[in-house]
C-alpha positions as CSV (number, residue, x, y, z in Angstrom):
1,M,-21.2,116.1,8.9
2,T,-19.2,114.4,6.1
3,D,-18.6,110.6,6.1
4,L,-15.1,109.5,5.6
5,I,-13.6,106.1,4.7
6,I,-10.3,105.3,6.4
7,S,-8.1,102.3,6.9
8,M,-8.7,100.4,10.1
9,E,-6.4,101.1,13.0
10,E,-6.2,99.0,16.1
11,K,-7.5,101.9,18.2
12,Y,-10.9,101.3,16.6
13,I,-11.2,97.6,17.6
14,D,-13.7,98.1,20.4
15,R,-16.1,100.0,18.0
16,V,-15.7,97.4,15.3
17,L,-16.4,94.6,17.8
18,C,-19.5,96.4,19.1
19,I,-20.8,96.7,15.5
20,E,-20.0,93.1,14.7
21,R,-21.9,91.9,17.8
22,T,-24.9,94.1,17.0
23,C,-25.1,93.0,13.4
24,F,-24.3,89.2,13.5
25,R,-25.5,86.2,15.4
26,D,-22.2,84.5,15.1
27,P,-19.7,87.4,15.5
28,W,-16.0,87.2,14.7
29,P,-13.7,87.4,17.7
30,A,-11.3,90.3,18.2
31,S,-8.4,88.1,17.2
32,A,-9.8,87.6,13.7
33,F,-10.1,91.3,13.2
34,L,-6.7,92.0,14.5
35,S,-5.1,89.3,12.3
36,E,-6.6,91.1,9.3
37,L,-4.5,94.2,10.1
38,R,-1.3,92.1,9.6
39,H,-2.0,90.7,6.1
40,P,-0.9,92.7,3.1
41,W,-3.7,91.3,1.0
42,S,-6.4,92.3,3.6
43,H,-8.1,95.7,3.1
44,F,-9.9,96.7,6.2
45,R,-11.8,100.0,6.1
46,L,-14.1,101.9,8.3
47,V,-16.6,104.7,7.5
48,G,-17.6,107.3,10.0
49,S,-18.2,111.0,10.7
50,Q,-15.1,113.0,9.9
51,R,-13.4,114.8,12.8
52,K,-11.9,118.2,12.3
53,Q,-8.6,116.9,13.8
54,G,-8.5,114.0,11.3
55,G,-9.8,110.5,11.5
56,I,-13.3,109.6,12.4
57,E,-15.3,110.1,15.6
58,Q,-18.3,107.8,15.0
59,V,-17.7,104.4,13.3
60,K,-20.8,103.7,11.2
61,G,-19.6,100.6,9.5
62,F,-16.7,98.5,8.2
63,V,-15.7,96.3,5.4
64,I,-12.9,93.7,4.9
65,F,-11.8,92.5,1.5
66,W,-9.0,90.2,0.5
67,M,-7.3,91.5,-2.7
68,L,-5.1,89.2,-4.7
69,P,-4.2,89.5,-8.4
70,G,-7.4,89.0,-10.3
71,D,-9.4,88.1,-7.2
72,L,-11.2,90.2,-4.6
73,H,-13.2,88.5,-1.9
74,L,-15.5,90.3,0.5
75,L,-15.1,88.7,3.9
76,N,-17.2,91.0,6.2
77,L,-19.4,94.0,5.8
78,A,-21.4,95.6,8.6
79,V,-23.3,98.9,9.1
80,V,-24.7,100.1,12.4
81,P,-28.5,99.5,12.2
82,D,-29.3,103.2,12.7
83,H,-27.2,104.1,9.7
84,R,-28.5,101.5,7.3
85,R,-30.3,102.5,4.1
86,H,-28.2,105.6,3.8
87,G,-25.7,104.3,1.2
88,I,-22.9,103.4,3.7
89,G,-22.7,99.8,2.7
90,T,-22.6,100.8,-0.9
91,M,-19.9,103.4,-0.3
92,L,-17.8,100.7,1.5
93,I,-18.2,98.2,-1.3
94,R,-17.5,100.8,-4.0
95,S,-14.3,101.8,-2.3
96,G,-13.0,98.2,-2.6
97,L,-14.3,97.7,-6.1
98,D,-12.6,101.0,-7.3
99,D,-9.3,100.0,-5.7
100,F,-9.6,96.5,-7.3
101,A,-10.2,98.1,-10.8
102,K,-7.1,100.3,-10.3
103,N,-5.1,97.1,-9.4
104,G,-6.2,95.2,-12.6
105,G,-9.7,94.0,-11.7
106,G,-10.9,90.5,-12.1
107,L,-13.5,88.5,-10.2
108,V,-15.2,89.7,-7.0
109,S,-16.9,87.1,-4.8
110,L,-18.8,87.0,-1.6
111,E,-21.1,84.9,0.5
112,V,-24.3,86.3,2.1
113,R,-26.9,84.6,4.4
114,A,-29.8,83.2,2.4
115,S,-32.1,85.1,4.9
116,N,-30.4,88.5,4.5
117,L,-32.7,89.9,1.9
118,A,-31.5,93.6,2.4
119,A,-27.9,92.6,1.8
120,K,-28.7,90.5,-1.3
121,K,-30.7,93.4,-2.8
122,M,-27.8,95.8,-2.2
123,Y,-25.4,93.4,-3.9
124,L,-27.7,92.8,-6.8
125,T,-28.1,96.6,-7.3
126,Q,-24.2,96.8,-7.4
127,G,-24.2,94.3,-10.3
128,F,-23.5,91.1,-8.4
129,K,-25.0,87.8,-9.7
130,V,-26.0,84.7,-7.8
131,V,-23.8,81.9,-8.9
132,G,-24.3,79.2,-6.2
133,C,-25.1,78.1,-2.7
134,R,-23.0,76.8,0.2
135,P,-25.2,74.6,2.3
136,G,-24.8,75.1,6.1
137,Y,-22.1,77.7,5.6
138,Y,-23.2,79.7,8.7
139,R,-22.4,77.1,11.4
140,K,-24.4,78.4,14.3
141,E,-27.8,78.3,12.6
142,K,-26.7,75.9,9.9
143,E,-27.9,78.5,7.4
144,D,-27.0,78.4,3.7
145,A,-24.9,81.1,2.1
146,I,-25.7,82.5,-1.3
147,V,-22.5,82.9,-3.4
148,M,-22.4,86.0,-5.6
149,T,-19.8,87.3,-8.0
150,K,-19.1,90.3,-10.2
151,K,-16.5,90.9,-12.8
152,I,-14.5,94.2,-12.6
153,A,-12.6,95.5,-15.5
154,R,-9.2,97.1,-15.2
155,A,-9.5,100.8,-14.6
156,R,-8.6,102.8,-17.6
157,K,-5.8,105.4,-17.2
158,I,-6.8,108.7,-18.5
159,R,-4.1,111.1,-19.6
160,I,-4.9,114.8,-19.7
161,A,-3.1,116.5,-22.5
162,D,-1.4,119.8,-22.0
163,S,-3.3,122.4,-24.0
164,G,-0.1,124.4,-24.5
165,N,-1.3,127.5,-22.8
């Protein structure tokens, strides 16, 4: 079955909350996710198994970016544990980076738990660099966040010339 990335719709909130609670020790509340649906700068996407009738039937992960001119910030990324290490996180990140490039590019930033070695490795393989640390950023465990950034160039527009045939 093919995986498909779609924009988040409120009807998927229960699935997103289940993933969030499974993946994080200090999960976001439903109100935080719902508020992201109302901001024009917020890009909230899901990935899942494509249904024949359209949409997705099994949510495997989600990502939330804030996109402003010259600035893209990754707020939240989660993949269902059974679907990790299959490229889903990378697919979600790439979708945001590609859109950002089409909108002019700039600097992408994110915070990741210091203890989250798998996520840090994924970000490093996507070209992110460690640029700093936010001590005690994750309140519940008072864990540090590693700050990572990546520069994204403006996407080049390619014009296909008419061959005259």
